[in-house]
Short mmCIF file of the C-alpha atoms (twelve columns), coordinates in Angstrom:
data_MODEL
# 
_entry.id   MODEL 
# 
loop_
_atom_site.group_PDB 
_atom_site.id 
_atom_site.type_symbol 
_atom_site.label_atom_id 
_atom_site.label_alt_id 
_atom_site.label_comp_id 
_atom_site.label_asym_id 
_atom_site.label_seq_id 
_atom_site.Cartn_x 
_atom_site.Cartn_y 
_atom_site.Cartn_z 
_atom_site.pdbx_PDB_model_num 
ATOM 1  C CA . MET A 1  -0.089  -0.002 0.373   1 
ATOM 2  C CA . ALA A 2  1.245   2.985  -0.954  1 
ATOM 3  C CA . TRP A 3  1.274   6.311  1.490   1 
ATOM 4  C CA . VAL A 4  1.294   9.946  0.843   1 
ATOM 5  C CA . GLU A 5  4.149   11.538 2.371   1 
ATOM 6  C CA . ARG A 6  3.525   15.297 1.301   1 
ATOM 7  C CA . LEU A 7  0.605   17.026 -0.098  1 
ATOM 8  C CA . ALA A 8  1.118   20.164 -1.878  1 
ATOM 9  C CA . VAL A 9  -1.622  22.195 -3.359  1 
ATOM 10 C CA . ARG A 10 -1.699  25.427 -5.406  1 
ATOM 11 C CA . ASP A 11 -4.096  27.763 -6.841  1 
ATOM 12 C CA . LEU A 12 -7.615  25.188 -5.972  1 
ATOM 13 C CA . ARG A 13 -10.409 27.168 -4.441  1 
ATOM 14 C CA . ASN A 14 -9.040  29.588 -2.108  1 
ATOM 15 C CA . ILE A 15 -5.574  27.973 -1.490  1 
ATOM 16 C CA . HIS A 16 -2.688  30.001 -2.753  1 
ATOM 17 C CA . GLU A 17 0.088   27.702 -1.757  1 
ATOM 18 C CA . ALA A 18 0.193   25.070 0.793   1 
ATOM 19 C CA . THR A 19 2.315   21.687 1.484   1 
ATOM 20 C CA . PHE A 20 1.994   19.468 4.430   1 
ATOM 21 C CA . ASP A 21 3.795   16.519 5.378   1 
ATOM 22 C CA . LEU A 22 1.549   14.185 6.183   1 
ATOM 23 C CA . HIS A 23 1.846   11.481 9.158   1 
ATOM 24 C CA . PRO A 24 0.848   7.551  8.013   1 
ATOM 25 C CA . ALA A 25 -1.526  6.928  11.508  1 
ATOM 26 C CA . ALA A 26 -3.613  10.641 11.624  1 
ATOM 27 C CA . ASN A 27 -3.736  13.938 9.785   1 
ATOM 28 C CA . VAL A 28 -5.970  16.808 11.738  1 
ATOM 29 C CA . PHE A 29 -6.664  20.023 9.959   1 
ATOM 30 C CA . HIS A 30 -8.479  22.833 12.055  1 
ATOM 31 C CA . GLY A 31 -9.680  26.157 11.384  1 
ATOM 32 C CA . ARG A 32 -12.244 28.864 10.933  1 
ATOM 33 C CA . ASN A 33 -14.823 28.603 8.384   1 
ATOM 34 C CA . ALA A 34 -13.560 29.481 4.653   1 
ATOM 35 C CA . GLN A 35 -9.800  28.724 5.359   1 
ATOM 36 C CA . GLY A 36 -9.330  25.893 2.943   1 
ATOM 37 C CA . LYS A 37 -10.174 22.882 5.368   1 
ATOM 38 C CA . THR A 38 -12.328 21.286 2.518   1 
ATOM 39 C CA . SER A 39 -10.253 22.184 0.002   1 
ATOM 40 C CA . LEU A 40 -7.424  20.108 1.409   1 
ATOM 41 C CA . LEU A 41 -10.230 17.464 1.277   1 
ATOM 42 C CA . GLU A 42 -11.417 18.345 -2.367  1 
ATOM 43 C CA . ALA A 43 -7.048  17.816 -3.528  1 
ATOM 44 C CA . VAL A 44 -7.019  14.253 -1.579  1 
ATOM 45 C CA . GLY A 45 -9.854  13.276 -3.696  1 
ATOM 46 C CA . LEU A 46 -8.747  15.356 -6.959  1 
ATOM 47 C CA . LEU A 47 -5.587  13.291 -6.797  1 
ATOM 48 C CA . ALA A 48 -7.056  9.444  -5.478  1 
ATOM 49 C CA . ARG A 49 -9.546  9.351  -8.347  1 
ATOM 50 C CA . GLY A 50 -9.151  12.501 -10.703 1 
ATOM 51 C CA . ARG A 51 -12.314 13.811 -9.733  1 
ATOM 52 C CA . SER A 52 -13.961 16.567 -7.592  1 
ATOM 53 C CA . PHE A 53 -17.030 15.150 -4.804  1 
ATOM 54 C CA . ARG A 54 -17.958 19.368 -4.472  1 
ATOM 55 C CA . THR A 55 -18.385 20.019 -8.722  1 
ATOM 56 C CA . GLU A 56 -18.024 18.072 -12.170 1 
ATOM 57 C CA . HIS A 57 -16.759 21.456 -13.437 1 
ATOM 58 C CA . ALA A 58 -13.211 21.531 -13.278 1 
ATOM 59 C CA . PRO A 59 -12.787 25.419 -14.180 1 
ATOM 60 C CA . SER A 60 -14.672 26.231 -11.182 1 
ATOM 61 C CA . MET A 61 -11.772 24.701 -8.798  1 
ATOM 62 C CA . ILE A 62 -8.831  26.686 -10.124 1 
ATOM 63 C CA . ARG A 63 -8.205  29.718 -8.092  1 
ATOM 64 C CA . ARG A 64 -8.671  33.012 -9.952  1 
ATOM 65 C CA . GLY A 65 -6.352  36.680 -8.934  1 
# 
């Protein structure tokens, strides 16, 4: 079984750029509303499945500005 050791996200929804070293046992992301927690989960879903659980419209996921 392969393990993702590092997650790097750039220009996905409200995330400009973020890199996380992940632990094989558990990882907890916490923060206020609209800070990007669900976007991180969406990034993992995109990596694992090649699609988003939030939308079928891929261009809407790209961060603008």
